[in-house]
Biopython code that builds the backbone (N, CA, C, O; Angstrom):
import numpy as np
from Bio.PDB.StructureBuilder import StructureBuilder

atoms = [
    (1, "MET", "N", (84.021, -85.612, -43.816)),
    (1, "MET", "CA", (83.372, -84.547, -44.502)),
    (1, "MET", "C", (81.971, -84.499, -44.104)),
    (1, "MET", "O", (81.185, -83.979, -44.897)),
    (2, "LYS", "N", (81.519, -84.977, -42.959)),
    (2, "LYS", "CA", (80.319, -84.776, -42.343)),
    (2, "LYS", "C", (80.046, -83.333, -41.805)),
    (2, "LYS", "O", (78.934, -82.806, -41.770)),
    (3, "TRP", "N", (81.266, -82.746, -41.373)),
    (3, "TRP", "CA", (81.088, -81.413, -40.867)),
    (3, "TRP", "C", (80.838, -80.352, -41.982)),
    (3, "TRP", "O", (80.323, -79.255, -41.767)),
    (4, "TRP", "N", (81.245, -80.785, -43.151)),
    (4, "TRP", "CA", (81.075, -79.933, -44.359)),
    (4, "TRP", "C", (79.599, -79.907, -44.698)),
    (4, "TRP", "O", (79.074, -78.836, -45.001)),
    (5, "LYS", "N", (78.995, -80.886, -44.668)),
    (5, "LYS", "CA", (77.442, -81.154, -44.948)),
    (5, "LYS", "C", (76.700, -80.246, -43.695)),
    (5, "LYS", "O", (75.738, -79.517, -43.937)),
    (6, "ASN", "N", (77.214, -80.376, -42.484)),
    (6, "ASN", "CA", (76.558, -79.644, -41.417)),
    (6, "ASN", "C", (76.768, -78.137, -41.809)),
    (6, "ASN", "O", (75.835, -77.334, -41.803)),
    (7, "PHE", "N", (77.947, -77.837, -42.121)),
    (7, "PHE", "CA", (78.210, -76.240, -42.337)),
    (7, "PHE", "C", (77.296, -75.726, -43.499)),
    (7, "PHE", "O", (76.713, -74.645, -43.422)),
    (8, "ILE", "N", (77.212, -76.489, -44.486)),
    (8, "ILE", "CA", (76.488, -76.155, -45.659)),
    (8, "ILE", "C", (74.995, -75.979, -45.093)),
    (8, "ILE", "O", (74.391, -74.929, -45.311)),
    (9, "GLU", "N", (74.451, -76.953, -44.411)),
    (9, "GLU", "CA", (73.036, -76.919, -43.818)),
    (9, "GLU", "C", (72.888, -75.622, -42.920)),
    (9, "GLU", "O", (71.851, -74.958, -42.909)),
    (10, "TYR", "N", (73.863, -75.358, -42.268)),
    (10, "TYR", "CA", (73.855, -74.283, -41.257)),
    (10, "TYR", "C", (73.647, -72.915, -42.119)),
    (10, "TYR", "O", (72.869, -72.031, -41.759)),
    (11, "LEU", "N", (74.461, -72.848, -43.333)),
    (11, "LEU", "CA", (74.565, -71.598, -44.122)),
    (11, "LEU", "C", (73.030, -71.405, -44.769)),
    (11, "LEU", "O", (72.522, -70.308, -45.000)),
    (12, "ARG", "N", (72.460, -72.586, -44.989)),
    (12, "ARG", "CA", (71.136, -72.567, -45.702)),
    (12, "ARG", "C", (70.149, -71.991, -44.732)),
    (12, "ARG", "O", (69.376, -71.095, -45.073)),
    (13, "GLU", "N", (70.173, -72.546, -43.413)),
    (13, "GLU", "CA", (69.331, -72.152, -42.276)),
    (13, "GLU", "C", (69.532, -70.618, -42.011)),
    (13, "GLU", "O", (68.566, -69.911, -41.723)),
    (14, "VAL", "N", (70.725, -70.150, -42.109)),
    (14, "VAL", "CA", (70.981, -68.687, -41.985)),
    (14, "VAL", "C", (70.462, -67.911, -42.860)),
    (14, "VAL", "O", (70.026, -66.802, -42.552)),
    (15, "LYS", "N", (70.428, -68.488, -44.344)),
    (15, "LYS", "CA", (69.894, -67.626, -45.358)),
    (15, "LYS", "C", (68.368, -67.600, -45.234)),
    (15, "LYS", "O", (67.812, -66.572, -45.620)),
    (16, "VAL", "N", (67.565, -68.667, -44.710)),
    (16, "VAL", "CA", (66.229, -68.756, -44.520)),
    (16, "VAL", "C", (65.947, -67.577, -43.463)),
    (16, "VAL", "O", (65.155, -66.658, -43.676)),
    (17, "GLU", "N", (66.693, -67.733, -42.320)),
    (17, "GLU", "CA", (66.232, -66.795, -41.156)),
    (17, "GLU", "C", (66.544, -65.212, -41.679)),
    (17, "GLU", "O", (65.755, -64.296, -41.444)),
    (18, "LEU", "N", (67.746, -65.036, -42.385)),
    (18, "LEU", "CA", (67.925, -63.691, -42.773)),
    (18, "LEU", "C", (66.764, -63.029, -43.794)),
    (18, "LEU", "O", (66.624, -61.812, -43.911)),
    (19, "LYS", "N", (66.054, -63.900, -44.425)),
    (19, "LYS", "CA", (64.990, -63.383, -45.196)),
    (19, "LYS", "C", (63.982, -62.882, -44.412)),
    (19, "LYS", "O", (63.289, -61.949, -44.819)),
    (20, "LYS", "N", (63.781, -63.489, -43.118)),
    (20, "LYS", "CA", (62.714, -63.004, -42.249)),
    (20, "LYS", "C", (62.943, -61.604, -41.542)),
    (20, "LYS", "O", (62.018, -61.049, -40.947)),
    (21, "VAL", "N", (64.228, -61.050, -41.631)),
    (21, "VAL", "CA", (64.570, -59.933, -40.922)),
    (21, "VAL", "C", (63.827, -58.619, -41.685)),
    (21, "VAL", "O", (63.798, -58.449, -42.904)),
    (22, "VAL", "N", (63.330, -57.877, -40.830)),
    (22, "VAL", "CA", (62.769, -56.595, -41.386)),
    (22, "VAL", "C", (63.473, -55.509, -40.855)),
    (22, "VAL", "O", (63.454, -55.406, -39.629)),
    (23, "LEU", "N", (64.107, -54.652, -41.522)),
    (23, "LEU", "CA", (64.889, -53.457, -41.214)),
    (23, "LEU", "C", (63.921, -52.282, -40.843)),
    (23, "LEU", "O", (62.914, -52.065, -41.518)),
    (24, "PRO", "N", (64.235, -51.580, -39.820)),
    (24, "PRO", "CA", (63.316, -50.403, -39.564)),
    (24, "PRO", "C", (63.475, -49.343, -40.604)),
    (24, "PRO", "O", (64.466, -49.228, -41.326)),
    (25, "ASP", "N", (62.301, -48.491, -40.624)),
    (25, "ASP", "CA", (62.380, -47.313, -41.637)),
    (25, "ASP", "C", (63.296, -46.169, -41.026)),
    (25, "ASP", "O", (63.664, -46.224, -39.853)),
    (26, "SER", "N", (63.612, -45.239, -41.788)),
    (26, "SER", "CA", (64.460, -44.148, -41.258)),
    (26, "SER", "C", (63.902, -43.493, -40.147)),
    (26, "SER", "O", (64.665, -43.266, -39.208)),
    (27, "LYS", "N", (62.598, -43.104, -40.049)),
    (27, "LYS", "CA", (62.029, -42.384, -39.012)),
    (27, "LYS", "C", (62.067, -43.172, -37.737)),
    (27, "LYS", "O", (62.398, -42.614, -36.691)),
    (28, "SER", "N", (61.762, -44.373, -37.770)),
    (28, "SER", "CA", (61.794, -45.260, -36.562)),
    (28, "SER", "C", (63.068, -45.424, -36.024)),
    (28, "SER", "O", (63.239, -45.476, -34.806)),
    (29, "LEU", "N", (64.092, -45.519, -36.931)),
    (29, "LEU", "CA", (65.596, -45.656, -36.509)),
    (29, "LEU", "C", (66.050, -44.470, -35.851)),
    (29, "LEU", "O", (66.738, -44.564, -34.834)),
    (30, "TRP", "N", (65.674, -43.173, -36.419)),
    (30, "TRP", "CA", (65.988, -42.040, -35.705)),
    (30, "TRP", "C", (65.429, -41.790, -34.389)),
    (30, "TRP", "O", (66.056, -41.188, -33.518)),
    (31, "GLY", "N", (64.116, -42.300, -34.219)),
    (31, "GLY", "CA", (63.490, -42.072, -32.943)),
    (31, "GLY", "C", (64.058, -42.939, -32.028)),
    (31, "GLY", "O", (64.281, -42.514, -30.895)),
    (32, "SER", "N", (64.360, -44.193, -32.349)),
    (32, "SER", "CA", (65.077, -45.119, -31.401)),
    (32, "SER", "C", (66.531, -44.733, -31.020)),
    (32, "SER", "O", (67.011, -45.031, -29.927)),
    (33, "THR", "N", (67.161, -44.099, -31.916)),
    (33, "THR", "CA", (68.477, -43.542, -31.613)),
    (33, "THR", "C", (68.303, -42.447, -30.610)),
    (33, "THR", "O", (68.980, -42.478, -29.582)),
    (34, "LEU", "N", (67.391, -41.416, -30.840)),
    (34, "LEU", "CA", (67.108, -40.382, -29.887)),
    (34, "LEU", "C", (66.738, -40.789, -28.458)),
    (34, "LEU", "O", (67.117, -40.154, -27.474)),
    (35, "VAL", "N", (65.970, -41.892, -28.405)),
    (35, "VAL", "CA", (65.651, -42.602, -27.095)),
    (35, "VAL", "C", (66.851, -42.936, -26.363)),
    (35, "VAL", "O", (67.017, -42.540, -25.209)),
    (36, "VAL", "N", (67.752, -43.694, -27.020)),
    (36, "VAL", "CA", (68.964, -44.175, -26.516)),
    (36, "VAL", "C", (70.020, -43.253, -26.110)),
    (36, "VAL", "O", (70.824, -43.499, -25.211)),
    (37, "ILE", "N", (69.991, -42.143, -26.829)),
    (37, "ILE", "CA", (70.911, -40.949, -26.490)),
    (37, "ILE", "C", (70.395, -40.257, -25.194)),
    (37, "ILE", "O", (71.132, -39.955, -24.255)),
    (38, "VAL", "N", (69.019, -40.032, -25.239)),
    (38, "VAL", "CA", (68.525, -39.249, -24.005)),
    (38, "VAL", "C", (68.507, -40.244, -22.702)),
    (38, "VAL", "O", (68.711, -39.746, -21.595)),
    (39, "VAL", "N", (68.303, -41.416, -22.811)),
    (39, "VAL", "CA", (68.371, -42.203, -21.635)),
    (39, "VAL", "C", (69.746, -42.339, -21.147)),
    (39, "VAL", "O", (70.008, -42.299, -19.945)),
    (40, "SER", "N", (70.677, -42.506, -22.112)),
    (40, "SER", "CA", (72.167, -42.614, -21.714)),
    (40, "SER", "C", (72.508, -41.459, -21.015)),
    (40, "SER", "O", (73.161, -41.575, -19.978)),
    (41, "ILE", "N", (72.111, -40.176, -21.488)),
    (41, "ILE", "CA", (72.577, -38.853, -20.734)),
    (41, "ILE", "C", (71.940, -38.901, -19.331)),
    (41, "ILE", "O", (72.583, -38.647, -18.312)),
    (42, "ILE", "N", (70.618, -39.246, -19.338)),
    (42, "ILE", "CA", (69.982, -39.316, -17.990)),
    (42, "ILE", "C", (70.610, -40.133, -17.008)),
    (42, "ILE", "O", (70.929, -39.718, -15.894)),
    (43, "LEU", "N", (70.803, -41.388, -17.451)),
    (43, "LEU", "CA", (71.565, -42.360, -16.562)),
    (43, "LEU", "C", (72.932, -42.016, -16.180)),
    (43, "LEU", "O", (73.402, -42.416, -15.115)),
    (44, "GLY", "N", (73.674, -41.205, -17.099)),
    (44, "GLY", "CA", (74.927, -40.730, -16.730)),
    (44, "GLY", "C", (74.942, -39.783, -15.681)),
    (44, "GLY", "O", (75.750, -39.864, -14.756)),
    (45, "PHE", "N", (73.978, -38.767, -15.787)),
    (45, "PHE", "CA", (73.776, -37.882, -14.658)),
    (45, "PHE", "C", (73.384, -38.628, -13.428)),
    (45, "PHE", "O", (74.047, -38.346, -12.429)),
    (46, "VAL", "N", (72.476, -39.492, -13.296)),
    (46, "VAL", "CA", (72.209, -40.319, -12.175)),
    (46, "VAL", "C", (73.297, -41.029, -11.645)),
    (46, "VAL", "O", (73.473, -40.993, -10.428)),
    (47, "VAL", "N", (74.127, -41.730, -12.436)),
    (47, "VAL", "CA", (75.168, -42.431, -11.904)),
    (47, "VAL", "C", (76.258, -41.573, -11.261)),
    (47, "VAL", "O", (76.850, -41.922, -10.240)),
    (48, "GLY", "N", (76.519, -40.296, -11.993)),
    (48, "GLY", "CA", (77.381, -39.291, -11.571)),
    (48, "GLY", "C", (76.984, -38.779, -10.140)),
    (48, "GLY", "O", (77.751, -38.640, -9.188)),
    (49, "GLY", "N", (75.633, -38.524, -10.175)),
    (49, "GLY", "CA", (75.029, -37.844, -8.894)),
    (49, "GLY", "C", (75.231, -38.889, -7.685)),
    (49, "GLY", "O", (75.577, -38.471, -6.580)),
    (50, "PHE", "N", (75.026, -40.142, -7.900)),
    (50, "PHE", "CA", (75.238, -41.162, -6.848)),
    (50, "PHE", "C", (76.644, -41.285, -6.552)),
    (50, "PHE", "O", (76.946, -41.478, -5.375)),
    (51, "ASP", "N", (77.652, -41.196, -7.512)),
    (51, "ASP", "CA", (78.996, -41.246, -7.264)),
    (51, "ASP", "C", (79.461, -39.902, -6.340)),
    (51, "ASP", "O", (80.222, -40.032, -5.381)),
    (52, "LEU", "N", (78.991, -38.805, -6.689)),
    (52, "LEU", "CA", (79.355, -37.692, -5.953)),
    (52, "LEU", "C", (78.756, -37.836, -4.593)),
    (52, "LEU", "O", (79.482, -37.580, -3.633)),
    (53, "LEU", "N", (77.456, -38.234, -4.375)),
    (53, "LEU", "CA", (77.064, -38.378, -3.173)),
    (53, "LEU", "C", (77.731, -39.263, -2.219)),
    (53, "LEU", "O", (77.921, -38.979, -1.036)),
    (54, "ILE", "N", (78.126, -40.503, -2.876)),
    (54, "ILE", "CA", (78.814, -41.592, -2.059)),
    (54, "ILE", "C", (80.219, -41.148, -1.794)),
    (54, "ILE", "O", (80.695, -41.461, -0.703)),
    (55, "SER", "N", (80.950, -40.464, -2.636)),
    (55, "SER", "CA", (82.198, -39.870, -2.416)),
    (55, "SER", "C", (82.116, -38.794, -1.295)),
    (55, "SER", "O", (82.960, -38.803, -0.399)),
    (56, "LYS", "N", (81.144, -37.889, -1.321)),
    (56, "LYS", "CA", (81.012, -36.964, -0.020)),
    (56, "LYS", "C", (80.728, -37.575, 1.213)),
    (56, "LYS", "O", (81.176, -37.123, 2.267)),
    (57, "ILE", "N", (79.940, -38.679, 1.144)),
    (57, "ILE", "CA", (79.504, -39.351, 2.406)),
    (57, "ILE", "C", (80.840, -40.061, 2.956)),
    (57, "ILE", "O", (81.121, -40.038, 4.154)),
    (58, "PHE", "N", (81.659, -40.710, 1.965)),
    (58, "PHE", "CA", (82.795, -41.463, 2.328)),
    (58, "PHE", "C", (83.938, -40.554, 2.901)),
    (58, "PHE", "O", (84.721, -40.968, 3.756)),
    (59, "SER", "N", (83.984, -39.268, 2.367)),
    (59, "SER", "CA", (84.999, -38.244, 2.772)),
    (59, "SER", "C", (84.594, -37.762, 4.092)),
    (59, "SER", "O", (85.530, -37.414, 4.812)),
    (60, "LEU", "N", (83.441, -37.663, 4.563)),
    (60, "LEU", "CA", (83.030, -37.477, 5.861)),
    (60, "LEU", "C", (83.546, -38.375, 7.006)),
    (60, "LEU", "O", (83.910, -37.940, 8.098)),
    (61, "PHE", "N", (83.538, -39.645, 6.650)),
    (61, "PHE", "CA", (84.105, -40.670, 7.510)),
    (61, "PHE", "C", (85.508, -40.946, 7.621)),
    (61, "PHE", "O", (86.049, -41.560, 8.540)),
    (62, "THR", "N", (86.100, -40.402, 6.524)),
    (62, "THR", "CA", (87.637, -40.685, 6.403)),
    (62, "THR", "C", (88.408, -39.509, 6.878)),
    (62, "THR", "O", (89.636, -39.525, 6.795)),
    (63, "ARG", "N", (87.750, -38.453, 7.388)),
    (63, "ARG", "CA", (88.653, -37.231, 7.797)),
    (63, "ARG", "C", (89.450, -37.611, 8.910)),
    (63, "ARG", "O", (90.240, -36.808, 9.406)),
]
sb = StructureBuilder()
sb.init_structure("model")
sb.init_model(0)
sb.init_chain("A")
sb.init_seg("    ")
for serial, (resi, resn, name, xyz) in enumerate(atoms, 1):
    if name == "N":
        sb.init_residue(resn, " ", resi, " ")
    sb.init_atom(name, np.array(xyz, "f"), 0.0, 1.0, " ", f" {name:<3s}", serial, name[0])
structure = sb.get_structure()
């Protein structure tokens, strides 16, 4: 039954830590979401561009 006491203690510690969590306000959350979307689109184009470049270079050597 020692594991049960350890589990209960763990849950108490989780409760204490969850009280420290501060959720962002709506404006901050939308701003962060927009940054993530824009960076994802930019990185998608960069990776796509490198993929296209590498495939063109590879096709030159495999003809």
